[in-house]
C-alpha positions as CSV (number, residue, x, y, z in Angstrom):
1,M,162.7,48.5,200.0
2,N,164.1,45.1,199.2
3,T,167.2,45.6,197.1
4,L,166.9,42.1,195.7
5,E,163.8,43.2,193.7
6,Y,166.0,45.5,191.6
7,N,168.8,43.0,191.2
8,T,166.7,40.2,189.8
9,P,167.8,39.5,186.2
10,C,165.2,40.0,183.4
11,K,165.0,37.2,180.9
12,V,165.1,38.5,177.3
13,R,164.2,36.0,174.6
14,Q,166.7,35.6,171.9
15,C,166.5,34.4,168.3
16,S,166.6,30.6,167.8
17,Q,169.1,31.1,164.9
18,C,171.3,33.7,166.4
19,Q,171.9,35.7,169.6
20,V,169.8,38.7,168.6
21,D,166.7,39.7,170.5
22,T,163.5,38.0,169.4
23,E,160.9,40.1,167.4
24,F,158.9,37.4,165.5
25,Y,157.4,34.0,166.3
26,C,156.5,31.2,163.9
27,N,153.3,29.5,164.9
28,T,154.1,26.6,162.5
29,C,157.6,25.5,163.7
30,R,157.3,27.3,167.0
31,H,160.7,29.1,166.6
32,E,161.6,32.6,167.6
33,F,163.3,34.9,165.1
34,C,165.0,38.3,164.8
35,L,164.2,40.5,161.8
36,E,167.0,39.2,159.6
37,C,166.3,35.5,160.4
38,K,162.6,36.0,159.9
39,E,163.2,37.4,156.4
40,K,165.2,34.3,155.5
41,H,162.6,32.1,157.0
42,V,159.7,33.4,155.0
43,I,161.5,33.2,151.6
44,D,163.0,29.8,152.2
45,L,161.3,27.2,149.9
46,E,160.6,24.8,152.7
47,T,159.3,27.3,155.2
48,K,157.7,30.0,153.1
49,H,154.2,28.8,154.0
50,H,154.8,29.0,157.7
51,D,152.7,31.4,159.8
52,V,155.1,34.1,161.1
53,V,153.7,36.8,163.4
54,I,154.9,39.5,165.6
55,Y,156.0,38.0,168.9
56,R,153.4,39.7,171.0
57,E,150.6,38.2,168.8
58,K,151.7,34.8,170.1
59,Y,149.7,35.8,173.2
60,E,147.0,37.5,171.2
61,Y,148.0,40.8,172.6
62,I,145.7,43.7,172.1
63,T,146.2,47.1,173.5
64,K,143.6,47.4,176.2
65,E,143.3,51.1,176.5
66,E,142.9,53.4,173.5
67,T,141.0,56.6,173.8
68,C,138.2,57.6,171.5
69,M,139.1,60.2,168.8
70,R,135.8,62.0,169.4
71,H,135.6,61.6,173.2
72,E,139.1,61.9,174.6
73,D,138.1,60.8,178.1
74,K,136.5,57.6,176.9
75,I,138.1,54.3,175.9
76,Y,137.1,52.2,172.8
77,K,134.8,49.4,173.9
78,M,133.0,48.3,170.7
79,F,133.5,47.9,167.0
80,C,130.8,49.3,164.6
81,K,130.6,46.8,161.8
82,S,128.4,49.1,159.7
83,C,130.9,52.0,159.8
84,D,134.0,49.8,160.1
85,M,135.4,51.7,163.1
86,L,136.0,51.5,166.8
87,I,133.6,53.4,169.1
88,C,133.1,54.1,172.8
89,F,129.8,53.9,174.6
90,Q,129.2,57.6,174.2
91,C,129.2,57.4,170.4
92,K,125.4,57.2,170.3
93,E,125.0,57.7,166.5
94,H,125.9,54.1,166.1
95,I,123.2,52.7,168.4
96,K,121.2,51.2,165.5
97,H,124.3,49.8,163.8
98,V,125.7,46.3,164.0
99,M,128.0,46.2,167.0
100,L,130.8,43.7,167.8
101,D,133.2,43.3,170.7
102,F,136.4,45.0,169.5
103,R,138.5,41.9,170.5
104,T,136.3,39.7,168.3
105,A,136.4,42.3,165.5
106,Y,140.2,42.4,165.8
107,I,140.5,38.6,165.5
108,T,138.0,38.5,162.5
109,N,139.8,41.2,160.6
110,R,143.1,39.7,161.3
111,Q,142.0,36.4,159.9
112,K,140.8,38.2,156.7
113,D,144.1,39.8,156.2
114,R,146.2,36.7,157.1
115,E,146.0,35.2,153.5
116,I,147.0,38.5,152.0
117,V,150.0,38.8,154.4
118,H,150.8,35.2,153.7
119,N,150.9,35.7,149.9
120,I,153.1,38.8,150.3
121,R,155.5,36.9,152.5
122,S,155.6,33.7,150.6
123,E,155.3,34.9,147.0
124,T,155.9,38.6,146.5
125,L,158.9,38.9,148.8
126,Y,160.5,35.8,147.4
127,N,159.9,36.8,143.8
128,N,161.2,40.3,144.5
129,C,164.4,38.8,145.9
130,C,164.9,36.7,142.8
131,V,164.1,39.6,140.4
132,L,166.4,41.9,142.4
133,A,169.2,39.4,142.1
134,E,168.7,39.2,138.4
135,I,168.6,43.0,138.2
136,R,171.8,43.3,140.1
137,S,173.4,40.9,137.7
138,D,172.1,42.8,134.7
139,I,173.3,46.1,136.1
140,Q,176.8,44.7,136.5
141,K,176.7,43.4,132.9
142,C,175.5,46.8,131.7
143,H,178.3,48.5,133.5
144,T,180.8,46.1,131.9
145,K,179.3,46.6,128.4
146,I,179.1,50.3,128.7
147,S,182.7,50.4,129.9
148,N,183.8,48.3,127.0
149,N,181.8,50.2,124.4
150,Q,182.5,53.7,125.7
151,P,185.7,54.2,123.7
152,K,183.9,53.1,120.5
153,M,181.0,55.4,121.3
154,L,183.4,58.3,121.8
155,I,185.1,57.5,118.4
156,K,181.7,57.4,116.6
157,A,180.6,60.6,118.4
158,Q,183.8,62.4,117.2
159,K,183.2,61.1,113.6
160,L,179.6,62.4,113.7
161,R,180.8,65.8,115.1
162,N,183.4,66.0,112.2
163,L,180.7,65.1,109.7
164,I,178.3,67.8,111.0
165,D,181.2,70.4,110.9
166,A,181.9,69.4,107.3
167,V,178.3,69.7,106.3
168,I,178.0,73.1,108.0
169,C,181.2,74.3,106.2
170,D,179.9,73.0,102.9
171,V,176.5,74.7,103.4
172,K,178.3,78.0,104.2
173,I,180.5,77.7,101.0
174,R,177.4,76.9,98.9
175,C,175.4,79.8,100.3
176,K,178.3,82.1,99.7
177,K,178.5,80.9,96.0
178,L,174.8,81.2,95.7
179,I,174.8,84.8,97.0
180,Q,177.6,85.7,94.6
181,S,175.7,84.1,91.7
182,L,172.5,86.0,92.7
183,Q,174.5,89.2,92.9
184,Q,175.9,88.6,89.4
185,Q,172.4,87.9,88.1
186,R,171.1,91.1,89.7
187,R,173.9,93.1,88.0
188,K,173.0,91.5,84.7
189,I,169.3,92.3,85.2
190,N,170.1,95.9,86.1
191,I,172.2,96.2,82.9
192,H,169.4,94.6,80.9
193,L,166.8,97.0,82.4
194,A,169.0,99.9,81.7
195,S,169.3,98.8,78.0
196,I,165.5,98.4,77.9
197,E,165.0,101.9,79.3
198,T,167.5,103.3,76.7
199,F,165.6,101.5,73.9
200,E,162.3,102.7,75.2
201,H,163.6,106.3,75.3
202,R,164.9,106.0,71.7
203,Y,161.6,104.4,70.6
204,E,159.5,107.2,72.2
205,H,161.8,109.8,70.6
206,L,161.4,108.3,67.2
207,A,157.7,107.5,67.5
208,S,156.6,111.0,66.6
209,K,158.4,110.7,63.3
210,S,156.6,107.4,62.4
211,L,153.5,109.0,61.0
212,K,155.3,110.8,58.2
213,F,157.0,107.6,57.1
214,L,153.6,105.7,57.2
215,I,152.0,108.5,55.2
216,F,154.7,107.9,52.6
217,L,153.9,104.2,52.6
218,K,150.2,104.9,52.3
219,R,150.7,107.2,49.3
220,T,152.7,104.5,47.5
221,R,149.6,102.2,48.0
222,A,147.1,104.7,46.9
223,H,146.0,102.4,44.1
224,M,144.5,100.1,46.8
225,L,141.8,102.6,47.7
226,K,139.1,102.5,45.0
227,N,135.9,104.4,45.4
228,T,132.9,102.1,45.7
229,F,132.4,101.1,49.4
230,N,132.7,103.4,52.3
231,L,136.1,101.8,53.4
232,T,138.9,103.6,55.1
233,Q,142.5,102.2,55.7
234,Y,145.1,103.8,57.9
235,T,147.9,102.9,60.2
236,L,147.6,103.4,64.0
237,V,151.2,103.0,65.1
238,C,151.8,105.6,67.9
239,L,149.0,108.0,66.7
240,N,148.6,109.0,70.3
241,E,152.0,110.8,70.0
242,V,150.8,112.9,67.0
243,S,149.5,116.3,67.7
244,N,149.3,117.6,64.1
245,T,145.7,117.0,62.9
246,E,146.6,118.1,59.3
247,D,149.1,115.1,59.2
248,V,146.3,112.8,60.4
249,T,143.8,114.2,57.8
250,D,146.4,113.8,55.0
251,F,147.1,110.2,56.2
252,L,143.4,109.1,56.1
253,G,142.0,108.1,52.7
254,T,138.3,108.1,53.2
255,V,136.2,106.8,50.3
256,L,132.4,107.3,50.5
257,G,129.7,105.0,49.1
258,E,126.2,103.8,49.7
259,I,126.7,100.5,51.5
260,L,126.0,100.1,55.3
261,V,129.1,98.5,56.9
262,Y,128.5,97.1,60.3
263,H,131.5,94.9,60.9
264,F,135.0,94.1,59.4
265,C,137.1,91.0,59.6
266,C,140.4,90.9,57.7
267,V,141.3,87.7,56.0
268,T,144.5,88.8,54.3
269,P,146.1,92.2,53.8
270,D,144.0,92.4,50.5
271,Q,140.7,90.7,51.6
272,A,138.1,91.2,54.3
273,W,134.7,90.0,55.2
274,I,132.1,92.8,55.8
275,S,128.5,92.7,56.9
276,D,125.8,95.1,55.7
277,G,123.1,93.8,58.2
278,R,121.7,90.9,56.2
279,N,124.6,89.7,54.0
280,L,128.2,88.7,54.5
281,I,130.4,89.9,51.6
282,L,134.1,88.9,50.9
283,I,135.8,91.8,49.2
284,N,139.3,92.7,48.2
285,T,141.2,96.0,48.1
286,E,139.9,96.6,44.6
287,V,136.4,96.4,46.2
288,D,135.4,93.3,44.1
289,K,132.8,91.0,45.5
290,L,134.6,87.6,45.8
291,H,131.9,85.8,47.7
292,H,128.7,86.5,49.7
293,L,126.3,84.8,52.1
294,T,122.7,85.8,52.2
295,D,119.9,85.5,54.8
296,V,122.3,85.8,57.7
297,I,121.7,88.1,60.7
298,N,124.9,90.1,60.8
299,E,124.2,93.6,62.1
300,W,126.8,93.6,64.8
301,G,130.0,91.7,65.5
302,Q,128.5,88.4,64.5
303,H,131.4,87.0,62.4
304,T,135.1,86.5,62.8
305,V,138.1,84.9,61.0
306,N,140.5,82.3,62.4
307,L,144.3,82.1,61.7
308,T,143.8,79.9,58.6
309,G,141.4,82.3,57.0
310,D,138.2,80.4,57.7
311,L,135.0,82.4,58.3
312,I,133.1,81.8,61.6
313,F,129.7,83.3,61.8
314,I,126.3,83.1,63.5
315,D,123.4,81.9,61.3
316,R,119.7,82.7,61.6
317,G,119.1,79.7,63.8
318,G,121.7,80.9,66.4
319,N,124.2,78.2,65.4
320,I,127.9,79.1,65.0
321,I,129.1,77.9,61.6
322,K,132.5,77.7,60.1
323,L,133.0,78.3,56.3
324,S,136.3,77.1,54.9
325,K,138.7,79.5,53.3
326,D,137.9,78.2,49.8
327,N,134.2,79.0,50.6
328,R,133.0,75.5,49.8
329,T,132.6,73.6,53.1
330,N,130.3,74.5,56.0
331,S,130.5,72.9,59.4
332,T,128.7,73.5,62.6
333,L,131.1,74.4,65.5
334,I,128.5,75.1,68.3
335,K,124.8,74.4,68.2
336,K,122.4,76.9,69.8
337,T,121.1,75.9,73.2
338,E,117.5,76.2,74.2
339,R,118.2,79.2,76.4
340,W,121.2,81.2,75.3
341,V,121.3,83.2,72.0
342,P,124.8,84.0,70.6
343,Q,125.1,87.7,69.6
344,C,128.7,88.4,68.9
345,I,131.9,86.3,68.5
346,Y,135.6,86.7,68.2
347,Y,138.4,84.2,67.4
348,S,141.4,84.6,69.8
349,R,144.7,84.8,68.0
350,L,146.5,84.3,71.3
351,N,145.3,80.7,72.1
352,G,142.7,79.7,69.5
353,D,139.7,80.1,71.9
354,L,136.4,81.3,70.7
355,L,134.7,84.1,72.7
356,V,131.0,84.3,72.4
357,G,128.6,87.0,73.8
358,M,125.2,85.5,74.6
359,Y,122.0,86.8,76.0
360,Y,118.7,85.5,77.5
361,Y,116.1,88.1,78.3
362,S,117.8,90.6,80.6
363,T,120.8,88.4,81.3
364,S,124.0,88.3,79.2
365,I,127.2,86.3,79.6
366,I,130.5,85.8,77.8
367,V,131.5,82.2,77.2
368,R,135.0,81.1,76.2
369,Y,135.2,77.9,74.2
370,N,138.5,75.9,73.8
371,D,139.9,74.6,70.5
372,K,137.5,71.6,70.8
373,R,134.6,74.0,71.2
374,Q,133.8,73.0,74.7
375,P,132.9,75.7,77.3
376,K,136.1,76.7,79.1
377,Q,135.1,79.8,81.0
378,I,131.8,81.8,81.7
379,I,132.1,85.5,82.6
380,K,128.9,87.0,84.1
381,H,129.5,88.9,87.3
382,D,132.0,91.4,88.7
383,N,134.0,91.0,91.9
384,T,130.9,92.0,94.0
385,G,128.4,89.7,92.3
386,Q,126.9,92.4,90.1
387,K,126.1,91.6,86.5
388,L,128.7,93.0,84.0
389,F,126.8,92.9,80.7
390,S,123.3,93.9,79.4
391,D,123.5,93.6,75.6
392,P,127.0,92.7,74.2
393,I,127.1,93.4,70.5
394,Y,130.9,93.5,69.7
395,I,133.7,91.5,71.4
396,T,137.5,91.4,70.9
397,E,140.7,90.5,72.8
398,N,143.7,92.7,73.5
399,R,147.2,91.5,73.2
400,N,147.6,91.4,77.0
401,G,144.8,88.9,77.2
402,D,142.0,91.3,78.3
403,V,138.5,90.7,76.9
404,I,136.8,93.8,75.6
405,V,133.1,94.0,75.1
406,S,131.0,96.7,73.5
407,D,127.6,96.9,75.4
408,F,124.7,98.5,73.6
409,L,122.3,99.1,76.5
410,I,124.7,100.5,79.1
411,H,126.6,102.6,76.4
412,A,130.0,101.5,77.7
413,L,133.0,99.3,77.1
414,V,133.4,96.5,79.6
415,V,137.0,95.2,80.0
416,I,137.8,91.9,81.8
417,E,141.1,90.3,82.3
418,S,141.8,86.8,80.9
419,G,141.1,85.2,84.3
420,G,137.6,86.7,84.4
421,R,138.2,89.5,86.9
422,H,136.5,92.8,85.9
423,R,139.0,95.6,85.2
424,F,137.1,98.7,84.2
425,F,134.2,100.4,82.4
426,Y,134.8,103.1,79.7
427,T,131.8,105.4,79.1
428,G,133.4,108.2,77.2
429,P,136.2,110.8,77.1
430,P,136.9,113.3,79.9
431,S,134.7,115.8,78.0
432,G,131.7,113.8,79.1
433,S,130.2,113.2,75.7
434,R,128.1,110.1,75.3
435,L,130.0,107.1,73.9
436,D,127.4,104.7,72.3
437,P,130.1,102.1,71.4
438,R,130.0,99.9,68.4
439,G,133.0,98.2,66.6
440,I,136.1,97.6,68.7
441,S,139.7,96.5,68.0
442,A,143.2,96.7,69.4
443,D,146.4,97.7,67.7
444,A,150.0,96.3,68.0
445,L,150.7,98.5,71.1
446,S,147.6,97.2,72.9
447,H,145.7,100.5,72.4
448,I,141.9,100.0,72.5
449,L,140.0,101.5,69.6
450,V,136.2,101.9,69.8
451,C,133.7,103.5,67.4
452,G,131.5,106.2,68.9
453,V,128.7,106.1,66.3
454,Y,126.8,109.2,67.4
455,T,129.9,111.4,68.0
456,N,131.4,110.3,64.7
457,T,134.7,109.6,66.4
458,I,137.0,106.6,67.0
459,H,138.3,106.7,70.6
460,M,141.8,105.6,71.3
461,L,142.5,104.3,74.9
462,D,145.5,102.8,76.6
463,W,145.0,99.2,77.9
464,D,144.1,100.6,81.4
465,G,141.1,102.6,79.9
466,Y,142.6,106.1,79.9
467,F,141.5,108.2,76.9
468,L,144.4,109.2,74.7
469,S,142.9,110.9,71.6
470,G,140.0,110.9,69.2
471,I,140.6,109.7,65.6
472,L,138.5,110.4,62.5
473,T,136.3,113.0,64.0
474,G,133.3,114.4,62.1
475,P,135.0,117.2,60.2
476,Q,137.5,114.8,58.7
477,G,134.9,113.1,56.7
478,T,133.7,110.2,58.8
479,D,130.0,109.8,59.5
480,G,129.0,107.1,61.9
481,P,132.0,104.8,62.2
482,M,130.6,101.3,62.9
483,G,133.0,98.5,62.2
484,L,136.8,98.1,62.9
485,S,139.3,95.5,62.0
486,Y,143.0,95.8,62.7
487,D,145.4,93.9,60.4
488,D,148.4,92.9,62.6
489,K,150.5,92.0,59.5
490,T,150.4,95.4,57.7
491,H,149.2,97.4,60.8
492,F,146.3,98.9,58.8
493,L,143.0,99.5,60.3
494,W,139.8,98.8,58.3
495,V,137.0,101.2,59.2
496,G,133.4,100.7,58.2
497,L,131.1,103.7,58.0
498,H,127.4,103.6,58.6
499,Y,125.1,105.8,56.4
500,E,121.4,106.3,56.9
């Protein structure tokens, strides 16, 4: 072997700008460049449009042998234009496709990508270098500003931390004071509740003695009970605490007569409007007729009296009329509608509303009118959608705001709270006797009083509908109690008796 063949020096081309090996070639200026000089060449303003390629592309070098991916023993020979891929002669599925020589395809695709490569080299890389230089400058400025402002930021952060600590401390102090204040209020409330319980205990203890005192007052006013009409006056304060029926009998002063009394409405402690079925009569305690209205339908609770003493009643036409206290001026408060017929009314002493029981065939409702006599509330169904009323004939309001209705057809009291929610029905005492309710009223302790016309008894209930006692039972001289009116000024109850 010739040793000279191994000692022959190999010429390695070097960069035209430095002594580093050549990697790139510029077809425009025909210079050879290393990687670093090539990057400078393509971003220089004067040479950025030059065509710089890999050095081997100077000779249009293409790898001559490259095996097929599907047929490892075959070499790529053609380019399938339809599938955009190199193939060998054994790739028969491309026979009907458009075929090109792979060298021609290489040159064609390279020409397509040349403009993109040129833009990347001449524009994108250059712009990136400029932007990168600006970013480096901004980063340096940011570092400088942050370094300069860091002490100020630390001072402000410390101030904010101190402020938060102060607020937290203040909130804790305020909460502690609030808790102490609430504890003091709770102690005061407990003391107040204890005093109320003590007062209640004393009141209950003395309640049983109130009847004898009221009997004494009644006897001093014996001249008020004259015998003409079937009128009865008595006081109801804590009668549910009384067990001595002789005291009750002695306390009641029943005077018999021949007039049918359906309904009472007190005007003053000495005057009341009564109805006998067709007339409204204003009487005093001397049983003198002071005024009367004829040809009015007034069998049930169809008249009431407001706080100023004006009479409010239902006329024959179904209109609600107001008669002034001097009995001279009439005015129409509510005109009858084409459908609903008013059947009973009550003036609320709690808020001035007017409660009206109305019916239309088999349907009945309670309508609450405000002081301007505009509908404010309509009560018709209970909580389940069932109708509450069939034939309301008397209506009143308890001191807790409950609306109490005496229903003729279902023989029961219907009690509804002020908001319209049904509370309970009362159909009679635990003994099971039939109620047949008529006149209703409520005393100063919110006891409910209702006339049982066929049992000749006035039933006393608490405001939750529990039976407490029977008052004025048959043997005590009452026969068909029909109308009730409680005078909240003197605490006397006017009782109207019904004689056939």
